[in-house]
Structure formats: C-alpha cells, structure tokens
C-alpha positions as CSV (number, residue, x, y, z in Angstrom):
1,M,107.5,116.3,114.8
2,P,110.4,116.5,117.3
3,Y,111.7,113.3,116.1
4,R,113.8,112.7,119.3
5,L,110.6,112.0,121.1
6,I,109.8,108.8,119.1
7,E,113.5,107.6,118.7
8,D,113.0,105.0,121.4
9,T,109.5,104.1,120.9
10,A,107.9,100.5,120.1
11,F,105.9,102.0,117.1
12,D,106.1,100.4,113.7
13,P,107.0,102.5,110.6
14,E,103.3,103.0,109.6
15,T,102.2,104.1,112.9
16,I,105.1,106.7,113.0
17,R,103.9,107.7,109.7
18,L,100.4,108.3,111.2
19,L,101.9,110.2,114.1
20,I,103.9,112.5,111.8
21,E,100.7,113.1,109.9
22,A,98.7,113.8,113.0
23,Y,101.5,116.2,114.4
24,D,101.4,118.3,111.1
25,A,97.7,118.4,111.1
26,A,97.6,119.6,114.7
27,V,100.5,122.1,114.3
28,D,98.6,123.5,111.2
29,R,95.6,123.9,113.2
30,V,97.1,125.7,116.1
31,G,99.6,127.7,114.1
32,R,103.1,126.8,113.2
33,N,104.3,130.1,115.0
34,Q,103.8,128.4,118.6
35,P,106.5,128.4,121.1
36,L,108.7,125.2,121.2
37,L,106.9,124.3,124.4
38,V,103.6,124.1,122.8
39,L,104.9,122.0,119.8
40,E,106.6,119.6,122.1
41,T,103.4,119.2,124.2
42,I,101.4,118.5,121.0
43,A,103.9,115.8,120.1
44,K,103.9,114.3,123.7
45,Q,100.2,114.1,123.8
46,I,100.0,112.5,120.2
47,I,102.5,109.8,121.4
48,E,100.3,109.3,124.5
49,I,97.3,108.9,122.6
50,A,98.9,106.5,120.3
51,G,100.0,104.6,123.1
52,T,96.3,103.9,124.0
53,G,95.9,102.1,120.5
54,E,94.4,105.1,118.7
55,R,95.6,105.2,115.0
56,D,93.2,107.6,113.3
57,P,95.1,111.0,112.7
58,S,92.0,113.1,112.7
59,K,90.7,111.8,115.9
60,I,94.1,112.2,117.4
61,V,94.3,115.8,116.1
62,E,91.0,116.6,117.6
63,Y,91.8,115.1,121.1
64,V,95.2,117.0,121.2
65,T,93.8,120.2,120.0
66,R,91.0,120.2,122.4
67,G,93.3,119.1,125.1
68,I,95.4,122.1,124.9
69,G,92.5,124.5,124.4
70,F,92.1,125.0,120.8
71,S,88.6,124.4,119.5
72,S,87.9,122.3,116.3
73,A,87.3,125.4,114.4
74,G,91.0,126.5,114.7
C-alpha cells in the first residue's frame, strides 16, 4: 500500500493491518502490473471505505474492484 496515504490517518494498528490486507488482495485481483494511478486509486478507495466503518477485507476488496471496473471473477 502506498503507506504515505495512511500516515496521517486516525486508524488503529489493527485497522491498518486490515487495510494493507485488503490492498494486497485487491492488487492481486486486478494485477500487480497496473499503472501507479490505478494502485493509488485502489489505496484511496480502501481508505475511504474503511472511513465508513467497514473492516471486512473481502468486502472492501469487492467494493473497490467493482468500483474501478473489475469483476469479482478477476
């Protein structure tokens, strides 16, 4: 995860661990060879979703990948 995006957030360490888990899973789903803009968009959306209170990494991954146009099938 582009860690600079979470440096100044109010998330506790456990939530940050879950955000990193969600980020890694989302990037695996869309492919690690994506442009930096796509990877940063994924990270930003994960942070936004977590800001709503969602903490389930699999749900976060589904919301993010669907939101950027990737189906759940990958």
